[in-house]
Backbone as JSON Lines, residues from 0, in Angstrom:
{"i":0,"aa":"M","n":[329.76,197.49,148.24],"ca":[328.93,198.24,147.32],"c":[329.17,197.72,145.9]}
{"i":1,"aa":"K","n":[328.1,197.65,145.11],"ca":[328.22,197.15,143.74],"c":[328.82,198.21,142.83]}
{"i":2,"aa":"D","n":[329.44,197.7,141.81],"ca":[329.98,198.58,140.79],"c":[328.82,199.2,140.03]}
{"i":3,"aa":"I","n":[328.87,200.49,139.79],"ca":[327.77,201.22,139.15],"c":[327.51,200.7,137.73]}
{"i":4,"aa":"Y","n":[328.55,200.3,137.03],"ca":[328.38,199.78,135.67],"c":[327.73,198.4,135.68]}
{"i":5,"aa":"E","n":[328.07,197.61,136.68],"ca":[327.43,196.31,136.83],"c":[325.94,196.48,137.12]}
{"i":6,"aa":"L","n":[325.62,197.41,138.0],"ca":[324.23,197.69,138.33],"c":[323.48,198.22,137.12]}
{"i":7,"aa":"L","n":[324.1,199.11,136.38],"ca":[323.48,199.66,135.17],"c":[323.22,198.56,134.15]}
{"i":8,"aa":"S","n":[324.18,197.67,133.98],"ca":[324.02,196.55,133.04],"c":[322.87,195.64,133.47]}
{"i":9,"aa":"Q","n":[322.78,195.38,134.77],"ca":[321.7,194.54,135.3],"c":[320.34,195.18,135.05]}
{"i":10,"aa":"K","n":[320.24,196.48,135.31],"ca":[318.97,197.19,135.1],"c":[318.59,197.23,133.62]}
{"i":11,"aa":"E","n":[319.56,197.37,132.75],"ca":[319.28,197.38,131.32],"c":[318.75,196.02,130.87]}
{"i":12,"aa":"S","n":[319.35,194.94,131.38],"ca":[318.87,193.61,131.0],"c":[317.47,193.35,131.55]}
{"i":13,"aa":"E","n":[317.19,193.84,132.76],"ca":[315.83,193.71,133.3],"c":[314.84,194.5,132.46]}
{"i":14,"aa":"Y","n":[315.26,195.69,132.02],"ca":[314.41,196.52,131.17],"c":[314.08,195.82,129.85]}
{"i":15,"aa":"E","n":[315.09,195.22,129.23],"ca":[314.87,194.5,127.98],"c":[313.94,193.3,128.19]}
{"i":16,"aa":"R","n":[314.11,192.6,129.32],"ca":[313.24,191.46,129.63],"c":[311.79,191.94,129.79]}
{"i":17,"aa":"L","n":[311.61,193.07,130.48],"ca":[310.26,193.6,130.67],"c":[309.64,194.03,129.34]}
{"i":18,"aa":"L","n":[310.44,194.6,128.45],"ca":[309.92,194.98,127.13],"c":[309.4,193.75,126.38]}
{"i":19,"aa":"K","n":[310.15,192.64,126.46],"ca":[309.73,191.4,125.8],"c":[308.44,190.86,126.43]}
{"i":20,"aa":"E","n":[308.35,190.94,127.77],"ca":[307.14,190.45,128.44],"c":[305.93,191.29,128.06]}
{"i":21,"aa":"V","n":[306.1,192.6,127.99],"ca":[304.99,193.48,127.62],"c":[304.56,193.19,126.18]}
{"i":22,"aa":"E","n":[305.5,192.99,125.3],"ca":[305.16,192.66,123.91],"c":[304.41,191.33,123.84]}
{"i":23,"aa":"A","n":[304.85,190.35,124.63],"ca":[304.16,189.06,124.64],"c":[302.74,189.22,125.17]}
{"i":24,"aa":"L","n":[302.57,190.03,126.19],"ca":[301.23,190.27,126.73],"c":[300.34,190.98,125.72]}
{"i":25,"aa":"R","n":[300.9,191.88,124.96],"ca":[300.12,192.56,123.92],"c":[299.65,191.56,122.86]}
{"i":26,"aa":"I","n":[300.52,190.64,122.5],"ca":[300.16,189.62,121.5],"c":[299.05,188.73,122.05]}
{"i":27,"aa":"V","n":[299.19,188.3,123.29],"ca":[298.18,187.43,123.9],"c":[296.85,188.16,124.02]}
{"i":28,"aa":"A","n":[296.89,189.43,124.41],"ca":[295.65,190.21,124.53],"c":[294.97,190.33,123.17]}
{"i":29,"aa":"K","n":[295.76,190.53,122.14],"ca":[295.19,190.63,120.78],"c":[294.56,189.3,120.36]}
{"i":30,"aa":"L","n":[295.25,188.19,120.68],"ca":[294.71,186.87,120.33],"c":[293.42,186.59,121.1]}
{"i":31,"aa":"L","n":[293.4,186.95,122.37],"ca":[292.18,186.74,123.17],"c":[291.04,187.59,122.65]}
{"i":32,"aa":"D","n":[291.34,188.81,122.25],"ca":[290.31,189.69,121.71],"c":[289.77,189.14,120.4]}
{"i":33,"aa":"D","n":[290.67,188.64,119.55],"ca":[290.25,188.05,118.28],"c":[289.4,186.8,118.51]}
{"i":34,"aa":"S","n":[289.78,185.97,119.49],"ca":[289.02,184.75,119.73],"c":[287.65,185.08,120.33]}
{"i":35,"aa":"A","n":[287.54,186.18,121.06],"ca":[286.24,186.59,121.6],"c":[285.32,187.04,120.47]}
{"i":36,"aa":"E","n":[285.89,187.65,119.43],"ca":[285.08,188.08,118.29],"c":[284.61,186.88,117.47]}
{"i":37,"aa":"V","n":[285.43,185.84,117.42],"ca":[285.08,184.67,116.63],"c":[283.91,183.92,117.27]}
{"i":38,"aa":"R","n":[283.96,183.81,118.61],"ca":[282.88,183.13,119.31],"c":[281.66,184.04,119.34]}
{"i":39,"aa":"T","n":[280.61,183.61,118.71],"ca":[279.38,184.39,118.73],"c":[278.26,183.49,119.2]}
{"i":40,"aa":"S","n":[277.33,184.09,119.91],"ca":[276.18,183.31,120.38],"c":[275.18,183.2,119.24]}
{"i":41,"aa":"P","n":[274.34,182.16,119.3],"ca":[273.34,182.01,118.25],"c":[272.39,183.21,118.27]}
{"i":42,"aa":"P","n":[271.85,183.59,117.11],"ca":[271.0,184.77,117.04],"c":[269.74,184.67,117.91]}
{"i":43,"aa":"S","n":[269.26,183.47,118.19],"ca":[268.04,183.34,118.98],"c":[268.28,183.57,120.47]}
{"i":44,"aa":"A","n":[269.53,183.48,120.92],"ca":[269.83,183.66,122.33],"c":[269.88,185.16,122.66]}
{"i":45,"aa":"P","n":[269.29,185.55,123.79],"ca":[269.35,186.97,124.16],"c":[270.77,187.33,124.59]}
{"i":46,"aa":"P","n":[271.15,188.58,124.45],"ca":[272.5,188.97,124.87],"c":[272.64,188.82,126.37]}
{"i":47,"aa":"A","n":[273.86,188.54,126.8],"ca":[274.12,188.35,128.22],"c":[273.95,189.66,128.97]}
{"i":48,"aa":"A","n":[273.37,189.57,130.15],"ca":[273.21,190.75,131.0],"c":[274.58,191.18,131.5]}
{"i":49,"aa":"R","n":[274.78,192.46,131.59],"ca":[276.06,193.01,132.03],"c":[275.87,193.76,133.35]}
{"i":50,"aa":"D","n":[276.88,193.67,134.21],"ca":[276.82,194.43,135.45],"c":[277.37,195.83,135.22]}
{"i":51,"aa":"S","n":[277.52,196.61,136.27],"ca":[277.93,198.0,136.14],"c":[279.34,198.16,135.6]}
{"i":52,"aa":"Q","n":[280.18,197.12,135.73],"ca":[281.55,197.2,135.24],"c":[281.7,196.61,133.85]}
{"i":53,"aa":"G","n":[280.62,196.13,133.27],"ca":[280.67,195.6,131.91],"c":[280.92,194.11,131.83]}
{"i":54,"aa":"Y","n":[280.96,193.42,132.96],"ca":[281.18,191.98,132.94],"c":[279.85,191.26,132.77]}
{"i":55,"aa":"A","n":[279.89,190.13,132.1],"ca":[278.68,189.34,131.91],"c":[278.25,188.76,133.25]}
{"i":56,"aa":"A","n":[276.96,188.84,133.53],"ca":[276.44,188.33,134.79],"c":[276.48,186.81,134.77]}
{"i":57,"aa":"Q","n":[276.92,186.22,135.84],"ca":[276.99,184.78,135.97],"c":[275.68,184.26,136.55]}
{"i":58,"aa":"P","n":[275.14,183.16,136.02],"ca":[273.92,182.62,136.59],"c":[274.18,182.09,138.0]}
{"i":59,"aa":"A","n":[273.17,182.22,138.84],"ca":[273.3,181.74,140.21],"c":[273.39,180.22,140.2]}
{"i":60,"aa":"P","n":[274.26,179.64,141.02],"ca":[274.36,178.18,141.06],"c":[273.09,177.58,141.65]}
{"i":61,"aa":"R","n":[272.74,176.42,141.13],"ca":[271.54,175.74,141.61],"c":[271.83,175.1,142.95]}
{"i":62,"aa":"A","n":[270.87,175.25,143.84],"ca":[271.02,174.62,145.16],"c":[270.52,173.18,145.04]}
{"i":63,"aa":"T","n":[271.41,172.25,145.18],"ca":[271.04,170.85,145.1],"c":[271.52,170.15,146.36]}
{"i":64,"aa":"T","n":[270.74,169.22,146.79],"ca":[271.17,168.43,147.95],"c":[271.6,167.08,147.43]}
{"i":65,"aa":"P","n":[272.76,166.62,147.83],"ca":[273.22,165.33,147.35],"c":[272.35,164.2,147.91]}
{"i":66,"aa":"A","n":[272.13,163.22,147.09],"ca":[271.34,162.07,147.52],"c":[272.12,161.27,148.55]}
{"i":67,"aa":"A","n":[271.43,160.78,149.55],"ca":[272.09,159.99,150.59],"c":[272.43,158.62,150.02]}
{"i":68,"aa":"T","n":[273.71,158.35,149.92],"ca":[274.15,157.06,149.41],"c":[274.99,156.39,150.48]}
{"i":69,"aa":"P","n":[274.77,155.12,150.69],"ca":[275.57,154.44,151.71],"c":[277.01,154.31,151.23]}
{"i":70,"aa":"T","n":[277.92,154.52,152.13],"ca":[279.33,154.38,151.8],"c":[279.78,152.97,152.14]}
{"i":71,"aa":"A","n":[280.96,152.63,151.73],"ca":[281.5,151.3,152.02],"c":[281.64,151.1,153.52]}
{"i":72,"aa":"W","n":[281.95,152.14,154.26],"ca":[282.13,152.04,155.71],"c":[280.8,151.86,156.41]}
{"i":73,"aa":"A","n":[279.72,152.36,155.83],"ca":[278.42,152.24,156.47],"c":[277.96,150.78,156.54]}
{"i":74,"aa":"S","n":[278.33,150.01,155.54],"ca":[277.91,148.61,155.52],"c":[278.95,147.68,156.14]}
{"i":75,"aa":"A","n":[280.07,148.23,156.59],"ca":[281.12,147.41,157.18],"c":[280.67,146.86,158.55]}
{"i":76,"aa":"K","n":[281.22,145.74,158.91],"ca":[280.89,145.12,160.19],"c":[281.44,145.99,161.32]}
{"i":77,"aa":"Q","n":[280.59,146.23,162.31],"ca":[280.99,147.05,163.45],"c":[281.58,146.18,164.54]}
{"i":78,"aa":"F","n":[282.72,146.56,165.07],"ca":[283.35,145.83,166.15],"c":[283.09,146.56,167.47]}
{"i":79,"aa":"P","n":[282.93,145.75,168.56],"ca":[282.68,146.39,169.84],"c":[283.89,147.12,170.38]}
């Protein structure tokens, strides 16, 4: 069984580490929020459509078929 003071010391150090991580996350969140305010769309562009959760709607990907291109193996000599 571990010594109770050793365990307490370990938990306190973990707590301090978590406090630092939370503070770092707060700083990053603030920076990301500030950078989102800096980026603005041109006035002529309509505002992005939002879904029910407030996220910007992503445009549907275009369906494209790749052009048939011969590969190096297609032109290689065939052996019996």
